[in-house]
C-alpha positions in Angstrom: 68.0 -9.9 -5.5 64.6 -11.3 -6.2 64.2 -14.8 -4.8 61.6 -17.6 -5.0 58.7 -17.3 -2.5 58.3 -20.5 -0.5 55.3 -22.5 -1.7 52.0 -21.4 -0.4 49.1 -23.8 0.3 47.4 -22.8 -2.9 48.8 -22.4 -6.4 48.1 -19.0 -7.8 47.3 -18.0 -11.4 46.3 -14.7 -12.9 42.6 -14.0 -13.1 43.2 -11.4 -15.7 43.1 -11.9 -19.5 45.6 -14.5 -20.9 45.0 -16.2 -24.2 45.7 -20.0 -24.5 48.9 -21.0 -26.4 48.5 -21.3 -30.1 49.8 -24.5 -31.6 47.6 -24.6 -34.8 49.1 -24.2 -38.2 48.3 -20.7 -39.4 48.6 -18.8 -42.6 50.7 -15.7 -42.7 49.6 -12.4 -44.2 52.3 -10.7 -46.2 52.1 -7.0 -46.6 51.7 -5.5 -50.0 52.3 -1.9 -48.9 55.7 -0.5 -49.6 55.5 2.8 -47.7 58.1 1.7 -45.2 60.8 0.8 -47.6 64.2 2.2 -47.0 64.2 5.9 -47.8 66.1 6.8 -50.9 68.1 9.9 -50.7 67.9 12.5 -53.5 70.8 12.1 -55.8 72.1 14.0 -58.8 74.4 12.5 -61.4 76.1 13.9 -64.5 76.6 12.2 -67.8 79.9 12.7 -69.5 78.1 13.3 -72.8 77.0 16.4 -74.7 74.8 17.5 -71.8 74.2 16.7 -68.1 71.3 14.5 -66.9 70.0 14.8 -63.4 67.6 12.3 -61.8 66.1 12.2 -58.3 65.2 9.4 -56.0 62.8 9.1 -53.2 63.3 11.8 -50.6 63.8 11.0 -46.9 60.6 10.1 -45.0 60.2 12.7 -42.3 58.5 11.2 -39.2 57.0 14.1 -37.4 56.0 13.6 -33.9 52.3 14.3 -33.3 52.1 16.9 -30.5 48.3 16.5 -30.2 46.9 14.9 -27.1 45.3 11.6 -28.0 41.7 11.9 -27.0 39.6 8.9 -26.0 36.2 8.3 -27.6 34.7 6.7 -24.5 34.7 8.7 -21.3 34.0 7.7 -17.7 30.4 8.3 -16.8 31.1 10.5 -13.9 33.9 12.7 -15.2 33.2 16.4 -15.5 35.6 17.0 -18.4 36.9 14.9 -21.2 39.6 12.4 -20.2 42.8 12.8 -22.2 45.5 10.2 -22.6 48.9 12.0 -23.1 51.4 11.0 -25.6 53.3 8.2 -23.8 56.7 6.6 -23.9 58.2 3.7 -22.0 61.4 1.8 -21.5 60.9 -1.7 -20.1 63.9 -3.7 -18.8 63.7 -7.3 -17.7 66.8 -9.5 -17.0 66.5 -13.1 -15.9 69.9 -14.4 -17.1 73.0 -12.4 -16.3 76.2 -12.9 -18.3 78.6 -12.8 -15.3 76.6 -14.2 -12.4 76.6 -17.7 -11.0 73.6 -20.0 -11.6 72.4 -19.5 -8.0 72.1 -15.8 -8.6 70.1 -16.0 -11.9 66.4 -15.1 -11.9 63.5 -17.0 -13.3 60.8 -14.6 -14.3 62.1 -11.1 -14.8 61.9 -11.4 -18.6 58.4 -12.7 -18.4 57.5 -9.8 -16.1 58.8 -7.3 -18.7 56.6 -8.9 -21.3 53.6 -8.8 -19.0 54.1 -5.1 -18.3 54.5 -4.5 -22.1 51.2 -6.2 -22.7 49.5 -4.1 -20.0 50.9 -0.8 -21.3 50.0 -1.2 -24.9 46.5 -2.5 -24.2 43.5 -0.1 -24.8 42.2 -1.7 -21.5 45.3 -0.6 -19.7 48.1 1.9 -20.3 47.0 3.0 -23.8 50.6 3.3 -25.0 51.4 3.0 -28.7 53.4 -0.1 -29.6 56.2 1.8 -31.3 56.6 4.1 -28.2 57.5 1.2 -25.9 61.0 -0.1 -26.0 61.6 -3.5 -24.4 65.1 -4.6 -23.3 65.5 -8.2 -22.1 68.5 -10.2 -21.1 71.4 -9.7 -23.5 69.6 -6.7 -25.0 69.8 -4.9 -21.7 73.5 -4.2 -21.3 74.6 -1.1 -19.4 75.2 0.7 -22.7 71.7 -0.3 -23.9 70.0 0.9 -20.7 71.9 4.2 -20.8 71.0 4.7 -24.4 67.3 4.1 -24.0 66.7 5.9 -20.7 69.4 8.6 -20.9 69.2 9.4 -24.6 66.0 8.1 -26.3 63.5 9.1 -23.7 64.8 12.7 -23.3 64.8 13.0 -27.1 61.2 12.1 -27.6 59.3 13.2 -24.5 57.8 16.6 -24.4 56.4 18.6 -21.4 52.8 17.4 -21.7 53.8 13.7 -22.2 53.9 10.7 -19.9 57.0 8.6 -19.5 57.3 5.2 -17.7 60.4 3.2 -16.8 60.1 -0.3 -15.5 63.0 -2.5 -14.3 62.8 -6.2 -13.3 66.1 -7.8 -12.2 68.7 -7.4 -9.5 69.0 -4.3 -7.5 71.5 -3.6 -4.7 73.3 -1.1 -2.5 77.1 -0.5 -2.6 79.0 2.0 -0.5 75.8 3.8 0.3 74.6 4.1 -3.3 71.9 2.2 -5.1 72.4 0.4 -8.4 70.3 -1.6 -10.8 72.1 -4.5 -12.4 72.2 -4.6 -16.2 72.9 -7.8 -18.2 76.7 -7.3 -18.2 77.0 -6.4 -14.5 80.0 -7.8 -12.6 80.0 -8.4 -8.9 83.6 -7.3 -8.4 83.1 -4.0 -10.5 79.8 -2.8 -9.1 80.5 0.9 -9.5 81.7 0.5 -13.1 79.1 -2.0 -14.3 76.0 -1.2 -12.4 73.4 1.5 -13.4 73.5 4.1 -10.6 70.2 5.1 -9.2 71.7 8.6 -8.8 72.1 8.7 -12.6 68.5 7.5 -13.1 67.4 10.3 -10.8 69.3 12.8 -12.7 67.8 11.7 -16.0 64.3 11.6 -14.7 64.6 14.9 -12.8 66.6 16.9 -15.3 66.7 15.5 -18.8 63.2 14.1 -19.2 60.7 16.9 -19.5 57.5 14.9 -19.3 54.7 16.1 -17.0 54.0 12.6 -15.7 57.0 10.3 -14.8 56.5 6.8 -13.6 59.2 4.5 -12.2 58.4 0.9 -11.4 61.2 -1.3 -10.0 60.8 -5.0 -9.2 64.2 -5.6 -7.7 65.3 -6.0 -4.1 67.9 -4.0 -2.4 69.3 -6.7 -0.1 70.0 -10.4 -0.4 72.7 -12.7 -1.7 74.6 -10.2 -4.0 74.0 -7.1 -1.9 77.1 -6.1 0.2 75.2 -3.6 2.3 71.7 -2.7 3.5 70.9 1.0 3.5 68.1 3.5 3.2 65.2 3.1 0.9 66.1 4.1 -2.7 62.9 6.2 -3.0 64.7 8.8 -0.9 66.9 9.5 -3.9 64.0 11.1 -5.7 62.8 13.3 -3.0 63.5 16.6 -4.8 61.7 15.9 -8.1 58.4 17.6 -7.2 55.0 16.1 -8.0 55.9 14.8 -11.4 57.4 11.4 -10.3 55.4 8.4 -9.1 58.0 5.8 -7.9 56.7 2.4 -6.8 59.3 -0.1 -5.7 58.8 -3.8 -5.0 60.0 -3.8 -1.4 61.3 -1.9 1.6 65.0 -1.6 2.5 66.2 -4.9 4.2 63.5 -6.9 2.4 63.5 -9.2 -0.5 61.4 -9.1 -3.7 59.9 -12.5 -4.3 59.3 -14.6 -7.5 56.6 -17.2 -7.6 56.4 -20.0 -10.2 52.6 -20.4 -10.2 51.6 -16.8 -10.7 50.4 -16.8 -14.3 53.1 -19.2 -15.3 55.8 -17.4 -13.1 56.2 -13.8 -12.1 57.5 -11.5 -9.5 54.7 -10.9 -6.9 55.1 -7.2 -7.2 54.8 -7.1 -11.0 51.9 -9.6 -11.0 49.8 -7.1 -8.9 51.0 -4.1 -10.9 49.7 -5.6 -14.0 46.5 -6.7 -12.3 46.0 -3.1 -11.0 46.7 -1.5 -14.4 44.2 -3.8 -16.1 41.5 -2.4 -13.8 41.6 -4.2 -10.4 43.0 -1.1 -8.7 40.2 1.1 -9.9 38.3 1.3 -6.7 36.5 4.5 -7.6 34.8 2.8 -10.5 35.5 5.6 -13.0 37.6 3.4 -15.4 40.7 5.3 -14.5 43.6 3.8 -12.5 45.4 6.6 -10.7 48.8 6.6 -9.0 47.2 6.5 -5.5 44.9 3.7 -6.5 47.7 1.5 -7.9 49.9 2.2 -5.0 47.2 1.2 -2.5 46.2 -1.9 -4.4 49.8 -3.2 -4.9 50.7 -2.4 -1.3 47.7 -4.3 0.0 47.8 -7.3 -2.3 51.6 -7.9 -2.1 51.6 -7.7 1.7 48.7 -10.1 2.0 50.1 -12.6 -0.5 53.6 -12.7 1.1 52.2 -12.6 4.6 54.0 -9.2 5.2 57.4 -10.5 4.1 57.4 -8.0 1.2 56.1 -4.4 1.4 56.1 -2.3 -1.8 56.9 1.4 -1.2 56.0 4.8 -2.6 56.3 8.3 -1.3 53.1 10.3 -1.6 55.1 13.5 -1.2 56.6 13.0 -4.7 53.6 12.5 -6.9 50.2 13.7 -7.8 47.8 11.1 -6.4 45.5 11.6 -9.4 48.3 10.9 -12.0 46.7 8.8 -14.7 48.4 5.4 -15.1 45.8 3.4 -17.0 42.3 3.8 -18.5 40.1 0.7 -18.5 36.7 1.7 -20.0 35.1 -1.6 -19.4 35.6 -1.1 -15.6 33.8 2.2 -15.5 30.6 2.2 -13.4 27.7 4.7 -13.6 28.5 5.9 -10.1 31.3 5.5 -7.7 31.1 2.8 -5.0 33.0 2.3 -1.8 36.3 0.6 -2.2 35.7 -3.1 -1.8 37.9 -5.6 0.0 38.9 -8.4 -2.2 38.3 -12.1 -2.2 39.6 -15.2 -3.9 38.2 -18.1 -5.9 40.1 -21.4 -5.6 39.5 -23.8 -8.6 40.0 -27.5 -8.8 39.3 -29.7 -11.8 38.4 -33.4 -12.3 40.5 -33.5 -15.5 43.8 -32.4 -16.9 44.0 -29.6 -19.5 40.9 -27.7 -18.4 41.0 -24.0 -19.0 39.1 -21.8 -16.5 37.6 -18.4 -17.3 36.5 -15.8 -14.8 34.3 -13.1 -16.2 35.4 -14.2 -19.7 39.1 -13.9 -19.0 41.3 -17.0 -18.7 43.2 -17.6 -15.4 45.1 -20.6 -16.9 44.9 -24.3 -17.6 44.2 -26.6 -14.6 45.7 -30.0 -13.9 43.6 -32.6 -12.1 43.4 -32.2 -8.3 45.9 -29.3 -8.4 44.2 -26.2 -6.9 44.6 -22.8 -8.7 43.5 -19.6 -7.1 42.3 -16.3 -8.6 43.0 -13.7 -5.9 42.1 -10.0 -5.9 38.5 -10.3 -7.1 35.9 -7.8 -6.1 33.1 -9.1 -3.8 29.9 -10.2 -5.6 28.9 -12.6 -8.3 31.4 -13.6 -11.0 30.9 -15.7 -14.1 33.1 -18.8 -14.2 33.4 -21.5 -16.9 35.6 -24.5 -17.4 36.3 -25.8 -20.9 38.1 -28.7 -22.6 38.1 -29.3 -26.3 35.8 -32.2 -27.2 33.7 -32.0 -24.0 30.6 -30.0 -23.0 31.8 -27.1 -20.8 31.1 -26.6 -17.1 29.2 -23.3 -17.1 29.1 -20.5 -17.6 27.7 -20.2 -14.1 27.8 -17.7 -11.2 30.0 -18.0 -8.2 30.0 -15.6 -5.2 33.2 -13.9 -4.0 33.1 -12.8 -0.4 35.5 -10.0 0.9 38.5 -11.4 2.7 37.5 -15.1 2.0 38.8 -18.0 -0.1 35.8 -19.7 -1.9 36.4 -23.1 -3.4 35.0 -23.8 -6.9 34.8 -27.4 -8.3 35.1 -27.6 -12.1 33.6 -30.9 -13.5 34.1 -31.8 -17.2 32.0 -34.9 -17.7 30.1 -35.3 -21.0 32.0 -35.8 -24.4 30.5 -33.5 -27.0 28.4 -35.3 -29.5 27.6 -33.8 -32.9 24.4 -33.8 -34.8 25.0 -36.3 -37.7 23.4 -34.0 -40.3 25.6 -31.1 -39.1 28.7 -33.4 -39.2 27.9 -34.5 -42.8 27.5 -30.9 -43.9 30.9 -30.0 -42.3 32.5 -32.8 -44.3 30.8 -31.6 -47.5 32.0 -28.1 -46.9 35.6 -29.4 -46.3 35.5 -31.0 -49.8 34.6 -27.7 -51.4 37.1 -25.8 -49.3 40.1 -28.0 -50.2 39.4 -27.6 -53.9 40.6 -24.0 -53.5 38.9 -21.7 -56.0 36.4 -18.9 -55.6 33.3 -20.9 -56.7 34.2 -23.8 -54.5 34.8 -21.5 -51.5 31.3 -20.1 -51.9 29.8 -23.6 -51.9 31.8 -24.3 -48.8 30.4 -21.2 -47.1 26.9 -22.5 -47.7 27.7 -25.9 -46.3 29.3 -24.6 -43.2 26.5 -22.2 -42.5 24.0 -25.1 -43.0 26.1 -27.1 -40.5 25.8 -24.3 -38.0 22.1 -24.0 -38.5 21.7 -27.7 -37.8 23.9 -27.5 -34.7 24.4 -23.9 -33.4 27.1 -25.2 -31.0 29.3 -26.6 -33.8 32.5 -24.6 -33.2 34.4 -26.4 -36.0 31.8 -25.3 -38.5 32.3 -21.7 -37.3 36.1 -22.1 -37.5 36.1 -23.4 -41.1 33.5 -20.8 -42.1 36.0 -18.2 -40.9 38.8 -19.8 -42.9 36.7 -19.8 -46.0 35.6 -16.2 -45.6 39.3 -15.4 -45.2 40.1 -17.1 -48.5 37.4 -15.0 -50.1 38.9 -11.9 -48.5 35.6 -11.2 -46.6 37.4 -10.2 -43.4 34.4 -8.9 -41.6 32.6 -12.2 -41.8 35.8 -14.1 -41.2 36.4 -12.2 -37.9 32.8 -12.8 -36.9 33.1 -16.5 -37.5 36.3 -16.9 -35.6 34.8 -15.0 -32.7 31.9 -17.4 -32.7 34.2 -20.4 -32.7 36.0 -19.0 -29.7 32.7 -18.2 -28.0 31.6 -21.7 -28.5 34.9 -23.3 -27.6 37.1 -20.8 -25.6 40.1 -23.2 -25.8 39.8 -23.6 -29.6 43.5 -22.8 -30.2 43.3 -22.7 -34.0 40.4 -20.2 -33.8 42.4 -18.0 -31.5 45.4 -18.2 -33.9 43.5 -17.4 -37.1 41.7 -14.6 -35.5 45.0 -13.1 -34.6 46.0 -13.4 -38.2 42.9 -11.6 -39.3 43.9 -8.6 -37.0 47.1 -8.4 -39.0 45.3 -8.7 -42.3 42.9 -5.9 -41.5 45.6 -3.6 -40.3 45.0 -3.7 -36.6 48.7 -4.3 -35.9 48.7 -3.0 -32.4 46.0 -5.4 -31.3 47.8 -8.2 -33.2 51.0 -7.5 -31.2 49.1 -7.6 -28.0 47.6 -11.0 -28.8 50.8 -12.5 -30.1 52.8 -11.1 -27.1 50.3 -12.9 -24.8 50.9 -16.2 -26.7 54.7 -15.7 -26.4 54.5 -15.1 -22.7 53.1 -18.6 -22.3 55.2 -20.2 -25.0 58.2 -18.1 -25.9 59.4 -20.5 -28.6 56.1 -20.7 -30.4 57.1 -20.6 -34.1 53.9 -19.2 -35.6 53.5 -16.5 -33.0 57.2 -15.5 -33.5 56.7 -15.4 -37.2 53.5 -13.3 -37.0 55.0 -10.9 -34.5 58.0 -10.5 -36.8 55.6 -9.6 -39.5 53.7 -7.2 -37.3 56.8 -5.4 -36.2 57.9 -5.1 -39.8 54.6 -3.4 -40.6 55.3 -0.9 -37.6 58.8 -0.2 -38.9 60.2 -1.7 -35.7 62.9 -3.5 -37.6 65.2 -4.7 -34.7 62.3 -6.3 -33.0 61.1 -7.9 -36.2 64.6 -9.2 -36.9 64.9 -10.7 -33.4 61.5 -12.5 -33.6 62.1 -13.8 -37.1 65.5 -15.2 -36.1 63.9 -17.0 -33.1 61.3 -18.4 -35.3 63.9 -19.7 -37.7 65.9 -21.2 -34.8 62.8 -23.1 -33.7 61.9 -24.3 -37.2 64.6 -23.6 -39.8 62.6 -25.2 -42.7 59.7 -22.7 -42.4 59.9 -20.2 -45.2 57.9 -17.2 -44.0 60.1 -16.0 -41.1 63.0 -15.8 -43.6 60.9 -13.4 -45.7 60.2 -11.1 -42.7 63.8 -11.3 -41.6 65.1 -10.4 -45.0 62.6 -7.5 -45.4 63.5 -6.1 -42.0 67.2 -6.4 -42.6 66.9 -4.6 -46.0 64.7 -1.9 -44.5 67.4 -1.4 -41.8 70.0 -0.8 -44.5 71.7 -4.2 -44.1 71.5 -5.1 -47.7 74.4 -7.6 -47.8 72.8 -9.6 -44.9 69.3 -9.5 -46.4 70.2 -10.8 -49.9 71.0 -14.4 -48.9 68.0 -14.6 -46.5 65.7 -13.7 -49.4 67.3 -16.5 -51.4 66.7 -18.9 -48.6 63.1 -18.0 -48.5 62.7 -18.7 -52.2 64.5 -22.0 -51.8 62.3 -23.1 -48.9 59.1 -22.1 -50.7 60.0 -23.4 -54.2 57.2 -25.8 -54.8 55.6 -24.0 -57.7 56.1 -26.6 -60.3 54.9 -29.5 -58.2 52.2 -28.1 -55.8 51.1 -24.5 -56.5 47.7 -24.6 -58.0 47.1 -28.1 -56.7 47.3 -27.5 -52.9 45.4 -25.0 -50.9 48.3 -22.7 -50.0 46.6 -21.6 -46.8 47.3 -25.1 -45.5 51.0 -24.7 -46.4 51.3 -21.6 -44.3 50.5 -18.3 -46.1 47.7 -15.9 -46.8 47.4 -12.6 -48.4 48.1 -9.4 -46.5 46.9 -6.0 -45.4 44.7 -4.2 -47.9 45.2 -6.8 -50.6 41.6 -7.9 -51.2 41.4 -8.2 -55.0 42.6 -11.7 -55.4 41.2 -15.1 -54.4 43.2 -17.8 -56.1 45.7 -19.4 -53.7 48.3 -19.5 -56.4 48.2 -15.7 -56.6 49.0 -15.5 -52.9 52.2 -17.5 -53.5 53.0 -15.2 -56.4 52.6 -12.1 -54.1 55.1 -13.6 -51.7 57.6 -14.4 -54.4 57.2 -11.0 -56.0 58.1 -9.4 -52.6 61.2 -11.6 -52.3 62.5 -10.9 -55.8 61.8 -7.2 -55.3 63.8 -7.3 -52.0 66.8 -8.9 -53.7 66.5 -6.3 -56.5 66.7 -3.5 -54.0 69.6 -5.0 -52.2 71.6 -5.4 -55.4 70.7 -1.9 -56.6 71.7 -0.3 -53.2 75.1 -2.2 -53.4 75.8 -1.1 -57.0 75.1 -4.4 -58.8 72.8 -2.9 -61.4 72.7 -5.7 -63.9 71.7 -8.2 -61.2 69.2 -5.7 -59.8 67.6 -5.2 -63.2 67.3 -9.0 -63.7 65.7 -9.5 -60.3 63.2 -6.7 -60.6 62.2 -8.1 -63.9 61.8 -11.5 -62.2 59.6 -9.8 -59.6 57.3 -8.5 -62.4 56.8 -12.0 -63.7 54.9 -12.7 -60.4 53.1 -9.4 -60.3 53.3 -7.3 -63.5 51.4 -4.5 -61.8 53.8 -3.9 -58.9 54.5 -0.1 -59.1 57.5 -0.4 -56.8 59.3 -2.9 -59.0 58.7 -0.6 -62.0 60.0 2.4 -60.1 63.1 0.5 -58.9 63.8 -0.7 -62.4 63.6 2.9 -63.6 66.1 3.9 -61.0 68.4 1.0 -61.9 68.3 1.7 -65.7 68.9 5.4 -65.1 71.8 4.8 -62.7 73.3 2.5 -65.3 73.1 5.2 -67.9 75.0 7.6 -65.7 77.6 5.0 -64.7 78.3 3.9 -68.3 77.9 7.2 -70.0 75.2 5.6 -72.3 71.8 6.7 -73.4 70.7 3.1 -74.3 69.2 2.6 -70.8 67.2 5.8 -70.8 64.3 4.4 -72.9 63.6 1.5 -70.5 64.0 3.9 -67.6 61.3 6.2 -69.0 59.1 3.2 -69.7 59.2 1.9 -66.2 58.8 5.3 -64.5 55.7 5.9 -66.7 54.3 2.4 -65.9 54.7 3.1 -62.2 52.8 6.4 -62.6 50.0 4.6 -64.6 49.7 2.0 -61.8 49.7 4.4 -58.8 50.2 8.1 -59.3 49.7 8.9 -55.6 52.4 7.1 -53.7 55.5 9.1 -52.4 57.7 7.9 -55.2 55.4 9.3 -57.8 56.8 12.8 -57.5 60.3 11.5 -57.9 59.3 9.5 -61.0 57.8 12.6 -62.6 61.0 14.6 -62.0 63.1 11.8 -63.4 60.9 11.6 -66.5 61.2 15.4 -67.0 65.0 15.2 -66.6 65.4 12.3 -69.1 63.1 14.0 -71.6 65.0 17.3 -71.3 68.3 15.5 -71.8 67.1 13.5 -74.8 65.7 16.7 -76.4 69.1 18.4 -76.4 71.2 18.1 -79.6 74.2 15.8 -79.6 
């Protein structure tokens, strides 16, 4: 069992990247692509008339696995051959709250640890895993059946011989009658053999069923403690016959405990904290930008032992793995030439004010409270850039502080001077705000000019940069919007609204993986953040990760039931999962919550109310049209639900309603064609064939290149052939 580490003399936070929590109101970015709609199986119907009529629907979408190795564009300076990142898959399990354990046996930070590992794995400055290839099981999603399905069935089904597979577990681990077990969510103390996940079974899966070239097992669980009936040999010995393909790194030795600490980056297991640090580049002692198995093992061993004063000793067996196995690639850490492995030092920060965020080398270590020291351990010797920032005040820094090997160096952060703005710049900002809130294209362009003039008058005016970004967003100039948000963050690193809106731009421009990374970081610090939950639900919907989207959207609704947008993403993901009956009322709830058209649309800037336009949709500017786009999506979704459940008249009415919001929606025309054609077959009538033809043709006129176009052409040919026959 993992237990809390007794308080140390210094509070410790993570010196690695960690974005501040986002509390600003933020517009959402609804997708207008429909590629990921539920596949429609090909069907053939017969009319009980003078002849038969066959019509086709969308064929199943075949998701073929790309067997090519994903090559990196940037290579370490001293590598002799191109570095290759293999196709990679991971299962991450983190259980803090157990269904059947007493309160004293519950954990605090295992779920947070799992999310931290997830962020490190999917980062391009880390594991370089694809988001959709990493499955995360936390708390009640990590039952014994869930763990067995993901590790024992999913991983062997997707991994190939040249691939990389990683399994991470944070939770309780224990020994029983000489055998090791990991405890899933539904573990029972009096039924250990029946409810625990045997390490022997895990070894069998890793050694026999999973064919990957590189296999990585990270376990942050202890094998002794309150719930462990026996102490026995190190579990690593169970994997002794798996050759050089397995790198197994466990949190502690036999007879030791695995500690949790509340002040490690908001709360983490000590082992996981340093695993993440190492994979983000701290373990790369060779300076080639690559974190190998040997480097991570050495870094984690050293740092955990030092932090816990030798009370916890991570273990690995060098006989079982290739020391050069690639665990992470961090291009920014690559040096022109290798340097001797440094010893590490620590900076200890203390602030004169509450709410001061501290950055080391441009990466946040957390928010300081007055007179409460926070340490950043594991820093390489030499100069590091530090800065303390607080909204509304002049920052302390950036300035250089020296880190000495093996030493703790105190750093005093002093925030003293309230920020004063140039009056001319402030007046220009207010002028720009007036234009911005009028909410049309010409006024937005005037606002851009005012905000740019404000920045010219005061180059440190972060608010002007922020509103310049929002205005460019409203004009669908995403490049300049991103540039402006980055400038606002550069000027005020703790400008939360700027961070939030920049994350939205990532979604809007299609960089969904990076958006997920950013939003996951927010949710690590504030798990119930409604905007981050809504945005990540949207992001997962774009990636066709519907269960994750559904979970995030439901959490967002639980936090704020009156917010419309999470209902839309929940409904869409339910529909795309084939849960049509569940999705239909959720679409209706979205429409109910966003029904302000007659009173407000066209008068209020809809950005302020909580929505923006989505990926690839750059042709519109008026905020009213954005509202129309969202309602078009909702009515279309209800139409599809009704059509799939056989309620054709309702489906036809709702798709026609969708077209009142966007008459050029090819998918609504396509679905109307299918509904009319199905009705003709069902009723034995030809009356519906003319409207079916019309809508199929309109769909082709609007977009002849989407997947459904080939089906529409076949249906048109079938209808025309049938109508040409004598009756």
